[in-house]
C-alpha positions in Angstrom: 115.6 93.6 117.4 114.6 95.7 114.4 113.9 99.3 115.2 113.0 102.4 113.2 113.2 106.1 113.8 110.7 108.0 111.6 110.7 111.8 111.2 109.5 114.6 108.9 105.8 114.7 109.5 103.9 117.8 110.3 101.3 120.3 109.3 101.5 121.7 105.7 99.2 123.7 103.5 97.7 122.2 100.3 100.2 122.3 97.5 103.1 122.2 100.0 105.9 119.6 100.4 107.2 117.3 103.2 110.0 114.8 103.3 109.7 111.8 105.6 112.7 109.8 106.8 112.9 106.3 108.3 116.1 105.0 109.7 116.4 101.3 110.4 118.6 99.4 112.9 118.9 95.8 114.0 118.9 94.3 110.5 120.8 94.5 107.3 119.0 97.3 105.6 120.4 96.7 102.1 118.8 93.3 101.9 115.2 94.4 102.2 112.5 95.9 100.2 111.2 99.1 101.9 107.8 100.7 101.7 105.7 103.5 103.0 102.1 103.0 104.0 99.5 105.3 105.4 96.4 105.2 107.4 93.8 107.9 107.5 91.2 108.1 110.3 88.5 105.5 109.9 90.2 103.9 106.9 92.4 100.8 106.4 96.1 101.1 106.1 97.2 101.4 102.5 100.4 101.0 100.5 101.8 104.3 99.3 105.2 103.5 97.7 107.7 100.7 97.6 111.4 100.4 96.7 113.3 97.2 96.3 116.8 96.5 97.4 117.9 97.2 93.8 116.1 100.5 93.6 113.0 99.6 91.6 110.1 101.7 92.7 106.3 101.5 92.5 103.6 103.9 93.6 99.9 103.8 94.5 97.8 105.6 91.8 96.7 108.5 94.1 100.3 109.6 94.7 101.9 108.9 91.3 103.7 111.9 90.0 103.6 113.7 93.4 105.6 111.4 95.8 109.1 110.0 95.4 110.5 107.1 97.4 114.3 106.7 97.7 116.8 105.0 99.9 120.4 105.6 101.1 121.8 102.2 102.0 124.9 103.8 103.6 122.6 105.5 106.1 120.1 102.7 106.5 117.4 105.2 105.6 114.4 105.3 103.3 112.8 108.6 102.3 109.4 109.7 101.0 109.4 113.1 99.3 105.8 114.4 99.1 105.0 117.3 96.8 101.8 118.9 95.7 100.2 117.7 98.9 96.4 117.4 99.1 94.0 117.3 102.1 93.3 113.7 101.3 97.0 112.9 101.9 96.3 113.5 105.6 97.2 110.3 107.5 99.7 108.6 109.7 102.6 107.4 107.6 104.4 104.2 108.4 107.6 102.8 107.0 107.9 99.0 106.6 110.7 96.6 105.9 110.2 93.3 104.1 106.5 93.4 104.7 107.3 92.4 108.3 108.6 95.2 110.5 106.9 98.5 111.1 107.9 102.0 112.1 106.0 103.8 114.8 104.3 106.2 112.4 104.5 109.9 111.8 101.5 112.2 111.4 101.0 114.2 108.2 98.3 116.8 108.1 97.5 118.8 105.0 95.2 121.7 105.8 94.8 125.4 105.2 
């Protein structure tokens, strides 16, 4: 059974930073492409960033240059470093493995 532990969400002022973490168990982490998605109230879930098992990354246009996805295969963990946060980044952030398995989500709120 694949499980995730997500952490790092919270309340931050505009211009601030947060780092999300997602630790996977129950599957061979190094095999899978990992991604972060987000869902704001009243909106559809959207892809934020993806990292392949070889470390190739890609980002949604709204977060390019501000967010960085990375992974530590020894720790079965994927990270999302979020800098220069904006109110429109407010959402529940979910990690995803192989387009199949989902974390429970962590709330990020950007507000003054």
